[in-house]
N, CA, C and O atoms as CSV, one atom per row, in Angstrom:
chain,resi,resn,atom,element,x,y,z
A,1,MET,N,N,-14.712,26.969,-2.592
A,1,MET,CA,C,-15.371,25.983,-3.428
A,1,MET,C,C,-15.988,24.904,-2.543
A,1,MET,O,O,-15.299,24.310,-1.713
A,2,ALA,N,N,-17.251,24.656,-2.715
A,2,ALA,CA,C,-17.944,23.630,-1.940
A,2,ALA,C,C,-17.786,22.270,-2.615
A,2,ALA,O,O,-17.868,22.166,-3.839
A,3,PHE,N,N,-17.563,21.242,-1.822
A,3,PHE,CA,C,-17.430,19.886,-2.333
A,3,PHE,C,C,-18.755,19.159,-2.154
A,3,PHE,O,O,-19.468,19.409,-1.183
A,4,PRO,N,N,-19.096,18.258,-3.082
A,4,PRO,CA,C,-20.351,17.513,-2.949
A,4,PRO,C,C,-20.291,16.535,-1.777
A,4,PRO,O,O,-19.216,16.060,-1.413
A,5,VAL,N,N,-21.427,16.245,-1.204
A,5,VAL,CA,C,-21.504,15.250,-0.135
A,5,VAL,C,C,-21.420,13.873,-0.781
A,5,VAL,O,O,-22.171,13.564,-1.707
A,6,ARG,N,N,-20.501,13.052,-0.287
A,6,ARG,CA,C,-20.295,11.701,-0.815
A,6,ARG,C,C,-20.501,10.679,0.292
A,6,ARG,O,O,-20.310,10.969,1.473
A,7,THR,N,N,-20.891,9.483,-0.111
A,7,THR,CA,C,-20.983,8.368,0.824
A,7,THR,C,C,-19.692,7.565,0.721
A,7,THR,O,O,-19.249,7.214,-0.373
A,8,TYR,N,N,-19.100,7.280,1.872
A,8,TYR,CA,C,-17.855,6.516,1.946
A,8,TYR,C,C,-18.085,5.207,2.674
A,8,TYR,O,O,-18.941,5.113,3.554
A,9,LYS,N,N,-17.311,4.195,2.300
A,9,LYS,CA,C,-17.328,2.891,2.960
A,9,LYS,C,C,-15.916,2.603,3.445
A,9,LYS,O,O,-14.963,2.674,2.670
A,10,VAL,N,N,-15.779,2.278,4.728
A,10,VAL,CA,C,-14.461,1.936,5.284
A,10,VAL,C,C,-14.133,0.529,4.797
A,10,VAL,O,O,-14.808,-0.431,5.168
A,11,ILE,N,N,-13.096,0.405,3.967
A,11,ILE,CA,C,-12.821,-0.860,3.291
A,11,ILE,C,C,-12.078,-1.872,4.151
A,11,ILE,O,O,-12.057,-3.056,3.815
A,12,ASN,N,N,-11.473,-1.446,5.240
A,12,ASN,CA,C,-10.755,-2.378,6.104
A,12,ASN,C,C,-11.248,-2.305,7.540
A,12,ASN,O,O,-10.453,-2.346,8.478
A,13,SER,N,N,-12.559,-2.197,7.709
A,13,SER,CA,C,-13.134,-2.036,9.050
A,13,SER,C,C,-13.223,-3.335,9.829
A,13,SER,O,O,-13.581,-3.311,11.006
A,14,SER,N,N,-12.907,-4.475,9.211
A,14,SER,CA,C,-13.056,-5.764,9.888
A,14,SER,C,C,-12.119,-5.916,11.088
A,14,SER,O,O,-12.320,-6.807,11.914
A,15,THR,N,N,-11.108,-5.067,11.197
A,15,THR,CA,C,-10.234,-5.119,12.377
A,15,THR,C,C,-10.945,-4.593,13.613
A,15,THR,O,O,-10.530,-4.882,14.735
A,16,LEU,N,N,-12.018,-3.819,13.420
A,16,LEU,CA,C,-12.738,-3.224,14.547
A,16,LEU,C,C,-14.165,-3.730,14.707
A,16,LEU,O,O,-14.692,-3.742,15.820
A,17,THR,N,N,-14.794,-4.145,13.625
A,17,THR,CA,C,-16.197,-4.559,13.694
A,17,THR,C,C,-16.503,-5.510,12.549
A,17,THR,O,O,-15.816,-5.511,11.528
A,18,ASP,N,N,-17.534,-6.315,12.726
A,18,ASP,CA,C,-17.955,-7.205,11.641
A,18,ASP,C,C,-19.047,-6.571,10.785
A,18,ASP,O,O,-19.593,-7.222,9.894
A,19,LYS,N,N,-19.366,-5.313,11.050
A,19,LYS,CA,C,-20.390,-4.595,10.297
A,19,LYS,C,C,-19.756,-3.703,9.237
A,19,LYS,O,O,-18.599,-3.301,9.358
A,20,VAL,N,N,-20.521,-3.403,8.204
A,20,VAL,CA,C,-20.078,-2.475,7.166
A,20,VAL,C,C,-20.194,-1.065,7.729
A,20,VAL,O,O,-21.227,-0.696,8.287
A,21,VAL,N,N,-19.135,-0.282,7.580
A,21,VAL,CA,C,-19.129,1.086,8.098
A,21,VAL,C,C,-19.230,2.046,6.919
A,21,VAL,O,O,-18.350,2.091,6.060
A,22,ARG,N,N,-20.321,2.815,6.892
A,22,ARG,CA,C,-20.529,3.841,5.871
A,22,ARG,C,C,-20.778,5.173,6.558
A,22,ARG,O,O,-21.307,5.222,7.669
A,23,PHE,N,N,-20.395,6.245,5.894
A,23,PHE,CA,C,-20.680,7.581,6.417
A,23,PHE,C,C,-20.684,8.566,5.264
A,23,PHE,O,O,-20.158,8.283,4.188
A,24,ARG,N,N,-21.280,9.720,5.497
A,24,ARG,CA,C,-21.370,10.766,4.477
A,24,ARG,C,C,-20.582,11.994,4.935
A,24,ARG,O,O,-20.612,12.370,6.106
A,25,THR,N,N,-19.882,12.602,3.991
A,25,THR,CA,C,-19.128,13.810,4.289
A,25,THR,C,C,-18.902,14.600,3.005
A,25,THR,O,O,-18.952,14.052,1.904
A,26,SER,N,N,-18.654,15.886,3.165
A,26,SER,CA,C,-18.316,16.723,2.014
A,26,SER,C,C,-16.817,17.024,1.974
A,26,SER,O,O,-16.368,17.829,1.158
A,27,ALA,N,N,-16.049,16.388,2.843
A,27,ALA,CA,C,-14.588,16.583,2.824
A,27,ALA,C,C,-14.018,16.006,1.527
A,27,ALA,O,O,-14.503,14.978,1.054
A,28,PRO,N,N,-13.009,16.639,0.947
A,28,PRO,CA,C,-12.458,16.167,-0.327
A,28,PRO,C,C,-11.583,14.922,-0.149
A,28,PRO,O,O,-11.101,14.634,0.947
A,29,ALA,N,N,-11.391,14.200,-1.242
A,29,ALA,CA,C,-10.493,13.041,-1.247
A,29,ALA,C,C,-9.104,13.474,-0.772
A,29,ALA,O,O,-8.641,14.572,-1.083
A,30,GLY,N,N,-8.456,12.598,-0.018
A,30,GLY,CA,C,-7.148,12.903,0.549
A,30,GLY,C,C,-7.235,13.436,1.965
A,30,GLY,O,O,-6.223,13.513,2.663
A,31,SER,N,N,-8.427,13.805,2.396
A,31,SER,CA,C,-8.612,14.308,3.762
A,31,SER,C,C,-8.518,13.163,4.766
A,31,SER,O,O,-8.797,12.007,4.449
A,32,VAL,N,N,-8.123,13.515,5.965
A,32,VAL,CA,C,-8.090,12.564,7.084
A,32,VAL,C,C,-9.099,13.049,8.114
A,32,VAL,O,O,-9.084,14.211,8.521
A,33,GLY,N,N,-9.965,12.153,8.524
A,33,GLY,CA,C,-10.960,12.489,9.529
A,33,GLY,C,C,-10.913,11.500,10.679
A,33,GLY,O,O,-10.314,10.432,10.558
A,34,THR,N,N,-11.536,11.847,11.788
A,34,THR,CA,C,-11.616,10.935,12.926
A,34,THR,C,C,-13.052,10.480,13.097
A,34,THR,O,O,-13.998,11.220,12.826
A,35,MET,N,N,-13.189,9.257,13.549
A,35,MET,CA,C,-14.508,8.708,13.825
A,35,MET,C,C,-14.382,7.618,14.870
A,35,MET,O,O,-13.287,7.121,15.133
A,36,THR,N,N,-15.504,7.250,15.462
A,36,THR,CA,C,-15.520,6.178,16.446
A,36,THR,C,C,-16.212,4.971,15.824
A,36,THR,O,O,-17.351,5.057,15.366
A,37,ILE,N,N,-15.507,3.853,15.818
A,37,ILE,CA,C,-16.046,2.606,15.290
A,37,ILE,C,C,-16.003,1.573,16.401
A,37,ILE,O,O,-14.929,1.212,16.882
A,38,ASN,N,N,-17.167,1.100,16.807
A,38,ASN,CA,C,-17.276,0.063,17.835
A,38,ASN,C,C,-16.533,0.463,19.112
A,38,ASN,O,O,-15.897,-0.374,19.753
A,39,GLY,N,N,-16.615,1.732,19.475
A,39,GLY,CA,C,-15.992,2.220,20.693
A,39,GLY,C,C,-14.523,2.591,20.574
A,39,GLY,O,O,-13.910,3.015,21.553
A,40,HIS,N,N,-13.956,2.438,19.395
A,40,HIS,CA,C,-12.540,2.768,19.175
A,40,HIS,C,C,-12.439,4.038,18.342
A,40,HIS,O,O,-13.011,4.127,17.256
A,41,ARG,N,N,-11.712,5.012,18.854
A,41,ARG,CA,C,-11.483,6.244,18.097
A,41,ARG,C,C,-10.403,5.952,17.062
A,41,ARG,O,O,-9.342,5.423,17.396
A,42,THR,N,N,-10.672,6.292,15.825
A,42,THR,CA,C,-9.758,5.953,14.738
A,42,THR,C,C,-9.725,7.055,13.690
A,42,THR,O,O,-10.642,7.871,13.600
A,43,ARG,N,N,-8.669,7.068,12.908
A,43,ARG,CA,C,-8.550,8.019,11.804
A,43,ARG,C,C,-8.783,7.280,10.489
A,43,ARG,O,O,-8.364,6.134,10.330
A,44,VAL,N,N,-9.444,7.934,9.565
A,44,VAL,CA,C,-9.667,7.365,8.235
A,44,VAL,C,C,-9.213,8.364,7.183
A,44,VAL,O,O,-9.353,9.575,7.354
A,45,VAL,N,N,-8.669,7.840,6.094
A,45,VAL,CA,C,-8.301,8.687,4.958
A,45,VAL,C,C,-9.342,8.450,3.870
A,45,VAL,O,O,-9.736,7.311,3.617
A,46,LEU,N,N,-9.781,9.522,3.233
A,46,LEU,CA,C,-10.800,9.452,2.188
A,46,LEU,C,C,-10.117,9.339,0.828
A,46,LEU,O,O,-9.213,10.108,0.503
A,47,HIS,N,N,-10.567,8.368,0.045
A,47,HIS,CA,C,-10.003,8.148,-1.291
A,47,HIS,C,C,-10.959,8.663,-2.357
A,47,HIS,O,O,-12.154,8.813,-2.106
A,48,GLY,N,N,-10.442,8.930,-3.526
A,48,GLY,CA,C,-11.239,9.459,-4.618
A,48,GLY,C,C,-11.767,8.400,-5.565
A,48,GLY,O,O,-12.357,8.743,-6.590
A,49,TYR,N,N,-11.577,7.126,-5.257
A,49,TYR,CA,C,-12.077,6.083,-6.152
A,49,TYR,C,C,-13.290,5.395,-5.540
A,49,TYR,O,O,-13.475,5.375,-4.323
A,50,GLN,N,N,-14.103,4.836,-6.414
A,50,GLN,CA,C,-15.328,4.188,-5.966
A,50,GLN,C,C,-15.126,2.688,-5.821
A,50,GLN,O,O,-14.324,2.079,-6.530
A,51,VAL,N,N,-15.872,2.106,-4.886
A,51,VAL,CA,C,-15.888,0.657,-4.682
A,51,VAL,C,C,-17.340,0.198,-4.759
A,51,VAL,O,O,-18.269,0.980,-4.555
A,52,HIS,N,N,-17.512,-1.080,-5.057
A,52,HIS,CA,C,-18.863,-1.628,-5.147
A,52,HIS,C,C,-19.423,-1.852,-3.748
A,52,HIS,O,O,-18.712,-2.277,-2.838
A,53,ASP,N,N,-20.674,-1.567,-3.600
A,53,ASP,CA,C,-21.384,-1.764,-2.345
A,53,ASP,C,C,-22.766,-2.279,-2.711
A,53,ASP,O,O,-23.265,-1.994,-3.800
A,54,GLU,N,N,-23.393,-3.036,-1.811
A,54,GLU,CA,C,-24.727,-3.561,-2.123
A,54,GLU,C,C,-25.747,-2.445,-2.356
A,54,GLU,O,O,-26.804,-2.694,-2.935
A,55,ARG,N,N,-25.455,-1.241,-1.923
A,55,ARG,CA,C,-26.338,-0.088,-2.149
A,55,ARG,C,C,-25.947,0.706,-3.385
A,55,ARG,O,O,-26.552,1.739,-3.670
A,56,GLY,N,N,-24.952,0.242,-4.117
A,56,GLY,CA,C,-24.481,0.953,-5.302
A,56,GLY,C,C,-23.063,1.455,-5.075
A,56,GLY,O,O,-22.472,1.182,-4.031
A,57,PRO,N,N,-22.513,2.178,-6.031
A,57,PRO,CA,C,-21.139,2.651,-5.891
A,57,PRO,C,C,-21.000,3.690,-4.776
A,57,PRO,O,O,-21.812,4.606,-4.652
A,58,VAL,N,N,-19.962,3.523,-3.980
A,58,VAL,CA,C,-19.615,4.458,-2.913
A,58,VAL,C,C,-18.119,4.714,-2.993
A,58,VAL,O,O,-17.400,3.990,-3.681
A,59,TYR,N,N,-17.653,5.722,-2.306
A,59,TYR,CA,C,-16.232,6.022,-2.287
A,59,TYR,C,C,-15.554,5.263,-1.155
A,59,TYR,O,O,-16.187,4.933,-0.152
A,60,ALA,N,N,-14.277,4.991,-1.319
A,60,ALA,CA,C,-13.525,4.210,-0.338
A,60,ALA,C,C,-12.893,5.107,0.724
A,60,ALA,O,O,-12.407,6.199,0.430
A,61,ALA,N,N,-12.912,4.624,1.952
A,61,ALA,CA,C,-12.184,5.234,3.070
A,61,ALA,C,C,-11.391,4.110,3.717
A,61,ALA,O,O,-11.822,2.957,3.703
A,62,GLU,N,N,-10.248,4.433,4.279
A,62,GLU,CA,C,-9.366,3.411,4.832
A,62,GLU,C,C,-8.896,3.808,6.223
A,62,GLU,O,O,-8.534,4.959,6.464
A,63,LEU,N,N,-8.905,2.836,7.138
A,63,LEU,CA,C,-8.397,3.088,8.483
A,63,LEU,C,C,-6.918,3.396,8.449
A,63,LEU,O,O,-6.158,2.730,7.745
A,64,LEU,N,N,-6.501,4.399,9.202
A,64,LEU,CA,C,-5.066,4.708,9.313
A,64,LEU,C,C,-4.489,4.098,10.575
A,64,LEU,O,O,-3.421,3.488,10.536
A,65,ASP,N,N,-5.169,4.251,11.674
A,65,ASP,CA,C,-4.701,3.698,12.954
A,65,ASP,C,C,-5.861,3.652,13.936
A,65,ASP,O,O,-6.938,4.180,13.662
A,66,ASN,N,N,-5.640,3.033,15.054
A,66,ASN,CA,C,-6.682,2.893,16.063
A,66,ASN,C,C,-6.191,3.449,17.382
A,66,ASN,O,O,-5.000,3.393,17.686
A,67,TYR,N,N,-7.119,3.987,18.169
A,67,TYR,CA,C,-6.800,4.502,19.493
A,67,TYR,C,C,-7.589,3.710,20.520
A,67,TYR,O,O,-8.694,3.250,20.232
A,68,LEU,N,N,-7.048,3.549,21.685
A,68,LEU,CA,C,-7.772,2.880,22.778
A,68,LEU,C,C,-8.686,3.855,23.464
A,68,LEU,O,O,-9.382,3.486,24.410
């Protein structure tokens, strides 16, 4: 089963950057992915609920931990 591509916003990215972090993926809610934010490798968990964004509704992603 293919999952739709969704736009996610990292809701607690202020620990790593002062910019809004958005990305697109077709991974389902509950998945954990890795990404680099401001030079820090980090894991994010994808949530199935939407949050408000200036570009319209997007799905929430949350930082799990940070790597040096």
